C-alpha positions in Angstrom: 249.3 144.2 61.9 249.9 140.7 63.0 250.4 139.6 66.6 254.2 139.7 66.4 254.1 143.2 65.0 251.7 144.4 67.8 254.0 142.8 70.4 257.0 144.6 68.9 255.1 147.9 68.9 254.1 147.4 72.5 257.7 146.8 73.5 259.0 149.8 71.5 256.3 152.2 72.9 256.7 151.0 76.4 260.5 151.5 76.3 260.2 154.9 74.6 257.9 156.1 77.3 260.2 154.7 80.1 263.2 156.4 78.6 261.3 159.7 78.3 260.6 159.4 82.0 264.0 158.2 83.1 265.8 161.0 81.2 263.6 163.6 82.9 264.8 162.7 86.4 267.4 165.0 87.8 270.7 163.2 88.4 270.7 164.2 92.1 267.5 162.2 92.7 268.8 158.9 91.2 269.7 157.5 94.7 266.3 158.5 96.3 263.9 155.8 97.6 260.6 156.3 99.4 261.7 153.9 102.2 264.7 151.8 103.1 263.2 148.6 101.6 262.3 150.1 98.2 264.4 150.4 95.1 266.2 153.6 94.6 265.3 155.3 91.3 268.5 154.1 89.6 268.0 150.6 91.0 264.5 150.5 89.6 265.8 151.5 86.1 268.4 148.8 86.2 265.8 146.3 87.5 263.7 147.0 84.4 266.6 146.7 82.0 268.1 143.6 83.7 264.6 142.1 84.0 264.1 142.2 80.3 267.4 140.3 79.8 266.3 137.8 82.5 262.9 137.3 80.8 264.7 136.8 77.5 266.8 134.0 79.0 263.7 132.4 80.4 262.1 132.4 76.9 265.3 131.0 75.3 265.3 128.2 77.9 261.5 127.7 77.8 261.2 128.6 81.4 264.4 127.1 82.9 266.9 129.7 84.1 269.5 127.1 84.9 272.7 128.7 86.1 271.9 132.2 85.0 274.5 134.8 85.7 273.5 138.4 85.2 275.8 140.6 83.1 274.9 143.4 85.5 276.5 141.7 88.4 279.3 143.9 89.7 278.4 146.8 87.5 278.4 150.2 89.3 275.3 152.4 89.2 276.1 155.6 87.5 273.5 157.4 85.5 270.6 156.7 83.1 272.7 157.1 79.9 275.2 154.5 81.1 272.5 152.1 82.2 270.8 152.4 78.7 274.2 152.0 76.9 275.1 148.9 78.9 271.6 147.4 78.3 271.5 148.3 74.5 273.2 145.1 73.3 270.8 142.9 75.3 267.8 144.9 74.2 268.9 144.5 70.5 269.2 140.7 70.9 265.9 140.5 72.6 264.1 142.6 70.0 265.7 140.6 67.2 264.5 137.4 68.8 260.9 138.7 68.9 261.2 140.0 65.3 262.2 136.5 64.1 259.4 134.7 65.8 256.8 132.9 63.7 253.2 133.7 64.4 252.5 130.0 65.4 255.3 130.2 68.0 253.4 132.8 69.9 250.5 130.4 70.3 252.3 127.0 70.4 255.5 127.6 72.4 254.9 127.3 76.2 257.1 128.9 78.8 256.9 126.7 81.9 258.3 128.0 85.2 257.8 125.3 87.7 259.4 127.2 90.5 256.6 129.8 90.4 253.8 127.4 89.1 253.5 129.3 85.8 252.7 127.9 82.4 252.1 130.5 79.7 252.0 130.7 75.9 254.9 132.7 74.5 252.6 135.5 73.2 251.0 135.8 76.6 254.5 135.7 78.3 255.8 138.5 76.1 252.9 140.7 76.9 253.4 140.2 80.6 257.0 141.3 80.1 255.9 144.7 78.7 253.4 145.0 81.6 256.3 144.5 84.1 258.0 147.6 82.7 254.8 149.6 82.6 254.1 148.8 86.3 257.6 150.2 87.2 257.0 153.3 85.0 253.9 154.0 87.1 255.8 153.4 90.2 258.5 155.8 89.1 255.9 158.5 88.3 254.6 158.1 91.9 258.2 158.5 93.2 258.5 161.8 91.2 255.1 163.0 92.5 256.3 162.3 96.1 259.4 164.3 95.4 257.3 167.1 93.9 259.4 166.9 90.7 257.8 167.6 87.3 256.7 164.5 85.4 257.1 164.2 81.7 254.0 163.5 79.7 254.3 159.8 78.9 250.8 159.6 77.5 251.6 161.4 74.2 
C-alpha cells in the first residue's frame, strides 16, 4: 500500500466504526449531554460530519477558509440516518479528492492556517482529520458509559 491508500483506509475504517457506534445509540438519547456546555450526542455526530467538510474546504483553499458558509446552517437535527444521508454527498466529494491525490502532493502541498499558527504537509493534515473523528468516537463511548448504555464493539 502506498501512503494515499493507507490514508483512504484510515478514513474508511474510522468512519465505519463511527457509524457502528452512532447507529447503536437509542434515538431517545440523541439529545443527551453530560453538562450544559457539552455537545449533545446528535450535535457531536453533526460536528464530526460537518467538520470533515470544513477540513475539506481548508485543504481545497490550502488553509484559507475565506467566506465559508456551512451547508448544515439551518438544518434541523433529526436522527443519525438523516445526518448521514445529508453528509453523504460531501463525504463522497472528500473521498474522491483524496483518491485523486498524487503521492508527491501528500509531501509537497502545505496547508497553512495563519489564524491558528499551523503549517502542515497535506499527508499530515489528512491524518489529523481522521484523528479528530477518532477523538469524538472515544468521547461518545464515554457518553454511553455514563448513561449505562451498551456500547458496540468498535475494535473489531
